[in-house]
Z-matrix of the N, CA and C atoms (Angstrom, degrees):
N
C 1 1.452
C 2 1.526 1 109.38
N 3 1.307 2 116.44 1 125.94
C 4 1.461 3 119.21 2 -177.02
C 5 1.525 4 111.97 3 -75.09
N 6 1.330 5 117.33 4 -31.29
C 7 1.461 6 119.75 5 -179.75
C 8 1.528 7 109.85 6 -97.22
N 9 1.337 8 115.15 7 57.19
C 10 1.458 9 119.93 8 -178.28
C 11 1.518 10 109.62 9 -135.83
N 12 1.317 11 114.13 10 162.53
C 13 1.465 12 119.89 11 173.34
C 14 1.518 13 107.55 12 -114.20
N 15 1.300 14 115.24 13 145.86
C 16 1.457 15 122.04 14 -178.14
C 17 1.523 16 108.75 15 -107.25
N 18 1.334 17 116.52 16 123.29
C 19 1.460 18 121.25 17 -176.87
C 20 1.519 19 112.23 18 -59.39
N 21 1.312 20 117.80 19 -38.63
C 22 1.457 21 119.23 20 -174.85
C 23 1.524 22 113.87 21 -87.62
N 24 1.309 23 118.34 22 13.04
C 25 1.462 24 120.41 23 179.02
C 26 1.514 25 110.39 24 -108.19
N 27 1.294 26 114.42 25 143.03
C 28 1.458 27 128.68 26 -176.14
C 29 1.529 28 117.60 27 -6.66
N 30 1.301 29 117.42 28 -85.65
C 31 1.461 30 119.41 29 -169.76
C 32 1.525 31 114.08 30 -69.07
N 33 1.312 32 118.16 31 -16.42
C 34 1.463 33 120.66 32 179.10
C 35 1.519 34 112.92 33 -107.22
N 36 1.325 35 117.30 34 8.58
C 37 1.462 36 120.86 35 -179.74
C 38 1.533 37 111.40 36 -58.42
N 39 1.313 38 116.64 37 -25.37
C 40 1.475 39 120.30 38 -179.48
C 41 1.527 40 111.68 39 -61.67
N 42 1.319 41 118.30 40 -17.17
C 43 1.460 42 121.05 41 177.47
C 44 1.530 43 111.92 42 -82.66
N 45 1.314 44 116.49 43 -9.10
C 46 1.456 45 121.20 44 177.37
C 47 1.527 46 110.08 45 -76.03
N 48 1.315 47 116.62 46 146.61
C 49 1.467 48 120.63 47 175.52
C 50 1.516 49 111.83 48 -67.12
N 51 1.320 50 117.12 49 -13.12
C 52 1.455 51 121.06 50 -178.21
C 53 1.530 52 112.28 51 -93.03
N 54 1.339 53 117.94 52 -4.60
C 55 1.466 54 119.64 53 -179.17
C 56 1.528 55 110.44 54 -66.61
N 57 1.313 56 116.03 55 152.85
C 58 1.465 57 122.39 56 -175.46
C 59 1.528 58 111.70 57 -79.86
N 60 1.314 59 115.47 58 63.59
C 61 1.465 60 122.25 59 176.47
C 62 1.526 61 107.49 60 -121.74
N 63 1.317 62 116.25 61 113.28
C 64 1.463 63 119.18 62 176.00
C 65 1.518 64 108.75 63 -64.64
N 66 1.319 65 115.78 64 148.67
C 67 1.462 66 121.10 65 -179.05
C 68 1.519 67 109.15 66 -135.02
N 69 1.321 68 115.15 67 130.47
C 70 1.462 69 120.06 68 171.83
C 71 1.523 70 106.27 69 -95.42
N 72 1.331 71 115.17 70 119.94
C 73 1.460 72 121.64 71 -179.49
C 74 1.517 73 107.42 72 -133.43
N 75 1.335 74 115.51 73 123.89
C 76 1.469 75 121.99 74 -177.51
C 77 1.535 76 110.90 75 52.59
N 78 1.323 77 114.29 76 47.10
C 79 1.474 78 123.61 77 175.27
C 80 1.524 79 114.77 78 66.04
N 81 1.315 80 118.14 79 18.04
C 82 1.463 81 121.74 80 177.06
C 83 1.526 82 107.79 81 -123.58
N 84 1.333 83 116.28 82 135.73
C 85 1.468 84 119.90 83 177.50
C 86 1.523 85 110.11 84 -90.64
N 87 1.339 86 114.40 85 131.77
C 88 1.458 87 122.29 86 178.81
C 89 1.522 88 109.77 87 -118.56
N 90 1.329 89 115.90 88 149.45
C 91 1.460 90 121.68 89 -179.52
C 92 1.536 91 111.66 90 -62.26
N 93 1.339 92 116.60 91 -36.12
C 94 1.467 93 121.68 92 178.85
C 95 1.534 94 108.40 93 -146.49
N 96 1.315 95 115.65 94 167.94
C 97 1.458 96 118.77 95 175.84
C 98 1.531 97 110.82 96 -68.75
N 99 1.319 98 117.65 97 -25.27
C 100 1.472 99 120.18 98 175.63
C 101 1.523 100 110.22 99 -64.87
N 102 1.323 101 117.40 100 -41.69
C 103 1.469 102 121.02 101 176.39
C 104 1.536 103 109.77 102 -57.76
N 105 1.337 104 116.22 103 -48.11
C 106 1.469 105 120.67 104 -177.83
C 107 1.531 106 110.71 105 -60.68
N 108 1.327 107 116.74 106 -44.44
C 109 1.466 108 120.82 107 -178.82
C 110 1.526 109 111.28 108 -63.97
N 111 1.309 110 116.96 109 -46.21
C 112 1.462 111 119.64 110 -177.66
C 113 1.529 112 111.39 111 -65.74
N 114 1.329 113 117.20 112 -39.06
C 115 1.473 114 120.70 113 177.65
C 116 1.523 115 110.13 114 -62.37
N 117 1.329 116 116.89 115 -40.29
C 118 1.467 117 121.46 116 -176.29
C 119 1.528 118 112.91 117 -62.03
N 120 1.310 119 117.95 118 -19.31
C 121 1.460 120 122.01 119 -178.94
C 122 1.530 121 113.13 120 -75.57
N 123 1.330 122 116.75 121 -12.01
C 124 1.466 123 120.63 122 -170.92
C 125 1.526 124 113.30 123 -120.08
N 126 1.348 125 114.22 124 151.42
C 127 1.460 126 120.18 125 172.41
C 128 1.525 127 110.88 126 -106.86
N 129 1.320 128 117.24 127 -23.00
C 130 1.463 129 121.73 128 -179.11
C 131 1.538 130 109.17 129 -65.96
N 132 1.348 131 117.35 130 116.97
C 133 1.468 132 120.19 131 -175.03
C 134 1.534 133 113.93 132 -63.09
N 135 1.322 134 117.81 133 -31.68
C 136 1.468 135 119.96 134 179.21
C 137 1.526 136 111.41 135 -68.99
N 138 1.324 137 116.20 136 -42.26
C 139 1.466 138 120.46 137 178.33
C 140 1.533 139 109.56 138 -66.26
N 141 1.327 140 115.94 139 -43.86
C 142 1.469 141 120.28 140 179.16
C 143 1.529 142 110.51 141 -57.03
N 144 1.323 143 116.52 142 -44.95
C 145 1.466 144 120.77 143 -178.72
C 146 1.532 145 111.18 144 -66.59
N 147 1.314 146 116.23 145 -40.02
C 148 1.467 147 120.54 146 179.57
C 149 1.530 148 110.30 147 -62.60
N 150 1.318 149 116.62 148 -43.90
C 151 1.468 150 120.42 149 178.98
C 152 1.527 151 110.24 150 -67.80
N 153 1.309 152 116.79 151 -44.27
C 154 1.475 153 120.56 152 -179.96
C 155 1.522 154 111.27 153 -56.02
N 156 1.319 155 116.92 154 -37.11
C 157 1.462 156 121.67 155 -177.24
C 158 1.525 157 113.81 156 -94.76
N 159 1.315 158 117.98 157 8.85
C 160 1.466 159 120.99 158 178.65
C 161 1.532 160 109.15 159 -57.93
N 162 1.334 161 117.70 160 141.48
C 163 1.461 162 120.85 161 -175.07
C 164 1.529 163 115.00 162 -71.28
N 165 1.328 164 117.93 163 -12.16
C 166 1.470 165 120.49 164 179.11
C 167 1.524 166 109.45 165 -153.88
N 168 1.330 167 115.23 166 164.34
C 169 1.459 168 120.47 167 176.37
C 170 1.527 169 110.16 168 -63.35
N 171 1.320 170 116.89 169 -36.33
C 172 1.465 171 120.60 170 179.26
C 173 1.529 172 110.39 171 -61.14
N 174 1.335 173 117.47 172 -46.68
C 175 1.466 174 121.02 173 179.99
C 176 1.530 175 109.72 174 -65.66
N 177 1.333 176 117.55 175 -39.38
C 178 1.470 177 120.72 176 177.71
C 179 1.533 178 109.90 177 -59.31
N 180 1.328 179 116.86 178 -43.61
C 181 1.466 180 120.65 179 179.17
C 182 1.528 181 110.78 180 -63.52
N 183 1.321 182 117.04 181 -43.13
C 184 1.464 183 120.47 182 179.39
C 185 1.531 184 110.98 183 -61.88
N 186 1.331 185 116.93 184 -44.82
C 187 1.466 186 120.90 185 178.55
C 188 1.525 187 111.23 186 -64.00
N 189 1.326 188 116.22 187 -32.05
C 190 1.459 189 121.71 188 -179.18
C 191 1.515 190 114.64 189 -71.83
N 192 1.320 191 117.53 190 -4.53
C 193 1.464 192 120.75 191 178.75
C 194 1.527 193 112.25 192 -84.71
N 195 1.331 194 117.66 193 -6.04
C 196 1.472 195 121.62 194 179.24
C 197 1.526 196 110.21 195 -59.16
N 198 1.303 197 116.37 196 147.97
C 199 1.466 198 121.12 197 -179.05
C 200 1.528 199 112.27 198 -94.46
N 201 1.318 200 116.61 199 -28.76
C 202 1.466 201 120.62 200 -177.29
C 203 1.524 202 111.04 201 -83.29
N 204 1.344 203 114.92 202 148.56
C 205 1.459 204 120.53 203 175.72
C 206 1.510 205 115.15 204 81.34
N 207 1.320 206 116.84 205 9.23
C 208 1.469 207 120.54 206 -177.50
C 209 1.528 208 111.85 207 -78.45
N 210 1.319 209 114.91 208 155.33
C 211 1.462 210 121.49 209 173.07
C 212 1.528 211 107.74 210 -69.27
N 213 1.325 212 116.49 211 141.68
C 214 1.469 213 119.83 212 -178.98
C 215 1.522 214 111.96 213 -68.33
N 216 1.305 215 115.97 214 -44.46
C 217 1.461 216 119.08 215 178.04
C 218 1.522 217 108.12 216 -113.64
N 219 1.308 218 115.16 217 120.98
C 220 1.454 219 120.98 218 -176.23
C 221 1.520 220 108.05 219 -143.47
N 222 1.328 221 116.71 220 109.75
C 223 1.460 222 121.63 221 178.97
C 224 1.527 223 107.06 222 -89.30
N 225 1.332 224 115.66 223 91.95
C 226 1.458 225 119.69 224 -171.44
C 227 1.523 226 113.09 225 -62.08
N 228 1.313 227 118.08 226 -34.00
C 229 1.461 228 120.42 227 -179.85
C 230 1.525 229 110.71 228 -70.03
N 231 1.315 230 117.25 229 -46.40
C 232 1.457 231 121.18 230 179.26
C 233 1.532 232 111.27 231 -62.68
N 234 1.326 233 116.76 232 -45.53
C 235 1.464 234 120.76 233 179.81
C 236 1.530 235 110.09 234 -61.61
N 237 1.320 236 116.80 235 -47.14
C 238 1.463 237 120.50 236 -179.63
C 239 1.523 238 111.01 237 -60.36
N 240 1.321 239 117.25 238 -44.30
C 241 1.465 240 119.91 239 -178.74
C 242 1.527 241 110.63 240 -63.69
N 243 1.322 242 117.35 241 -39.81
C 244 1.463 243 120.40 242 178.46
C 245 1.528 244 111.42 243 -64.90
N 246 1.321 245 117.38 244 -39.43
C 247 1.465 246 120.90 245 177.76
C 248 1.529 247 110.00 246 -66.85
N 249 1.318 248 117.10 247 -44.01
C 250 1.459 249 120.69 248 178.96
C 251 1.529 250 111.00 249 -62.23
N 252 1.327 251 116.75 250 -39.40
C 253 1.464 252 120.60 251 177.67
C 254 1.528 253 110.17 252 -61.50
N 255 1.321 254 116.19 253 -45.22
C 256 1.470 255 119.84 254 178.64
C 257 1.523 256 111.10 255 -61.07
N 258 1.303 257 116.95 256 -42.78
C 259 1.473 258 120.98 257 178.45
C 260 1.522 259 109.71 258 -59.15
N 261 1.307 260 116.41 259 -46.65
C 262 1.459 261 121.73 260 -179.31
C 263 1.535 262 111.24 261 -61.96
N 264 1.307 263 116.44 262 -44.46
C 265 1.466 264 120.27 263 -177.54
C 266 1.524 265 112.68 264 -73.34
N 267 1.319 266 117.82 265 -26.49
C 268 1.457 267 121.74 266 -177.31
C 269 1.529 268 113.41 267 -88.81
N 270 1.333 269 117.67 268 -11.77
C 271 1.464 270 120.70 269 -176.55
C 272 1.523 271 110.46 270 -130.26
N 273 1.309 272 115.42 271 111.05
C 274 1.458 273 121.76 272 -178.32
C 275 1.533 274 111.62 273 -59.36
N 276 1.339 275 117.18 274 -37.88
C 277 1.471 276 119.46 275 -179.01
C 278 1.531 277 111.69 276 -64.57
N 279 1.318 278 117.07 277 -36.08
C 280 1.467 279 120.77 278 177.93
C 281 1.531 280 109.21 279 -67.97
N 282 1.319 281 115.96 280 -46.19
C 283 1.468 282 121.36 281 179.85
C 284 1.532 283 110.61 282 -59.68
N 285 1.326 284 116.64 283 -47.26
C 286 1.463 285 120.54 284 -178.29
C 287 1.524 286 112.08 285 -64.81
N 288 1.328 287 116.84 286 -41.97
C 289 1.470 288 120.09 287 -179.39
C 290 1.531 289 110.40 288 -66.64
N 291 1.314 290 116.52 289 -39.03
C 292 1.461 291 120.24 290 179.02
C 293 1.528 292 110.29 291 -64.09
N 294 1.311 293 117.48 292 -45.34
C 295 1.466 294 120.83 293 178.36
C 296 1.525 295 111.51 294 -65.54
N 297 1.333 296 116.39 295 -37.71
C 298 1.466 297 120.95 296 -179.46
C 299 1.527 298 112.06 297 -67.46
N 300 1.322 299 116.82 298 -16.55
C 301 1.463 300 119.67 299 179.46
C 302 1.530 301 111.87 300 -72.43
N 303 1.327 302 115.82 301 -6.20
C 304 1.466 303 120.00 302 176.26
C 305 1.509 304 112.65 303 61.80
N 306 1.314 305 116.29 304 -125.63
C 307 1.461 306 121.41 305 179.49
C 308 1.526 307 112.05 306 -108.65
N 309 1.329 308 115.57 307 17.75
C 310 1.458 309 118.90 308 -178.56
C 311 1.526 310 111.17 309 -66.74
N 312 1.305 311 114.73 310 147.94
C 313 1.452 312 122.60 311 176.31
C 314 1.528 313 108.00 312 -69.99
N 315 1.333 314 116.99 313 131.94
C 316 1.462 315 121.25 314 178.95
C 317 1.525 316 108.08 315 -98.99
N 318 1.323 317 115.31 316 121.56
C 319 1.461 318 121.88 317 -174.80
C 320 1.525 319 109.82 318 -119.20
N 321 1.329 320 116.22 319 120.19
C 322 1.464 321 119.09 320 171.24
C 323 1.524 322 105.12 321 -83.01
N 324 1.301 323 115.16 322 92.74
C 325 1.461 324 122.18 323 -172.74
C 326 1.529 325 111.69 324 -83.77
N 327 1.313 326 114.61 325 73.32
C 328 1.465 327 121.51 326 179.62
C 329 1.528 328 107.72 327 -113.72
N 330 1.325 329 118.34 328 114.65
C 331 1.458 330 120.65 329 -174.26
C 332 1.526 331 114.90 330 -64.04
N 333 1.327 332 117.90 331 -20.47
C 334 1.468 333 119.51 332 -178.16
C 335 1.525 334 113.10 333 -101.69
N 336 1.323 335 117.83 334 0.33
C 337 1.466 336 121.33 335 -174.77
C 338 1.522 337 110.50 336 -116.00
N 339 1.333 338 115.52 337 107.76
C 340 1.464 339 120.80 338 -179.05
C 341 1.528 340 112.50 339 -99.56
N 342 1.324 341 117.70 340 -0.71
C 343 1.465 342 120.39 341 175.48
C 344 1.525 343 109.53 342 -102.36
N 345 1.330 344 116.87 343 -66.88
C 346 1.472 345 120.20 344 -179.84
C 347 1.526 346 110.44 345 -70.17
N 348 1.307 347 116.94 346 -28.84
C 349 1.460 348 121.46 347 -175.74
C 350 1.515 349 113.29 348 -115.62
N 351 1.339 350 113.90 349 -170.80
C 352 1.469 351 120.20 350 -177.56
C 353 1.528 352 112.60 351 -95.69
N 354 1.330 353 116.87 352 -4.23
C 355 1.464 354 119.67 353 177.70
C 356 1.515 355 112.59 354 72.89
N 357 1.301 356 114.71 355 176.56
C 358 1.469 357 120.74 356 -176.28
C 359 1.523 358 112.90 357 -65.08
N 360 1.331 359 116.35 358 -37.08
C 361 1.462 360 120.29 359 -175.66
C 362 1.530 361 113.86 360 -102.79
N 363 1.345 362 117.05 361 6.94
C 364 1.464 363 120.13 362 178.71
C 365 1.519 364 114.73 363 82.13
N 366 1.332 365 117.64 364 3.12
C 367 1.464 366 120.18 365 -176.87
C 368 1.531 367 113.20 366 -90.00
N 369 1.338 368 117.43 367 -0.92
C 370 1.457 369 120.76 368 -178.51
C 371 1.520 370 112.48 369 -68.29
N 372 1.327 371 115.34 370 167.21
C 373 1.467 372 121.38 371 -176.54
C 374 1.529 373 113.39 372 -73.90
N 375 1.335 374 117.92 373 -24.46
C 376 1.463 375 122.34 374 178.75
C 377 1.533 376 112.14 375 54.30
N 378 1.323 377 116.58 376 42.96
C 379 1.464 378 121.45 377 -177.21
C 380 1.534 379 111.04 378 -59.24
N 381 1.326 380 117.76 379 -41.55
C 382 1.461 381 119.22 380 -179.55
C 383 1.530 382 111.81 381 -65.57
N 384 1.306 383 116.83 382 -42.69
C 385 1.465 384 119.77 383 177.34
C 386 1.518 385 111.64 384 -59.72
N 387 1.325 386 115.98 385 -43.45
C 388 1.470 387 120.66 386 179.35
C 389 1.532 388 110.74 387 -64.30
N 390 1.342 389 116.25 388 -37.60
C 391 1.473 390 118.71 389 178.04
C 392 1.521 391 110.90 390 -64.98
N 393 1.348 392 117.35 391 -40.70
C 394 1.467 393 118.88 392 177.80
C 395 1.526 394 110.71 393 -61.54
N 396 1.325 395 117.39 394 -37.79
C 397 1.466 396 119.64 395 178.69
C 398 1.528 397 110.79 396 -67.15
N 399 1.340 398 117.36 397 -37.61
C 400 1.470 399 120.83 398 176.31
C 401 1.525 400 110.49 399 -65.53
N 402 1.325 401 117.36 400 -42.46
C 403 1.466 402 120.95 401 178.79
C 404 1.530 403 110.66 402 -65.29
N 405 1.304 404 117.17 403 -36.08
C 406 1.474 405 121.37 404 176.33
C 407 1.528 406 109.72 405 -60.21
N 408 1.333 407 116.03 406 -42.63
C 409 1.471 408 120.12 407 177.05
C 410 1.523 409 111.24 408 -63.75
N 411 1.321 410 117.30 409 -41.32
C 412 1.475 411 120.92 410 176.79
C 413 1.523 412 110.14 411 -57.13
N 414 1.314 413 116.65 412 -43.62
C 415 1.474 414 120.81 413 -178.81
C 416 1.523 415 111.60 414 -62.03
N 417 1.312 416 116.22 415 -36.81
C 418 1.461 417 120.99 416 -177.93
C 419 1.523 418 113.13 417 -69.79
N 420 1.346 419 116.46 418 -20.71
C 421 1.475 420 119.76 419 -174.90
C 422 1.487 421 113.71 420 -114.60
């Protein structure tokens, strides 16, 4: 799409969960929104602490792939949207950039992600991009 913004490209990288924006979620401060999301998947306090203290968003994501210690019921879309909302509300630069995007389509252009992103061929669900567009609408009203 020519009238779209790409999350993983320069000026819009702040919309990525890997951007260096601390996020307070459920009264806990996380280094990135990726840290917060990965921690939310688990009930085991040791795993949660290990992920929370991961040195990067990439390491937090890798640790979050563990199968043991997970919460039984986890609404990944709802949790992600709540974390993204907190990031937007806690960081003026994120809020301003999102509003400045106007009505452009927000695309999480990740070639390996067909759920949160648009995938290599653009056929992915782009759930994260759609959530950013919904949050942009919330900000406007």
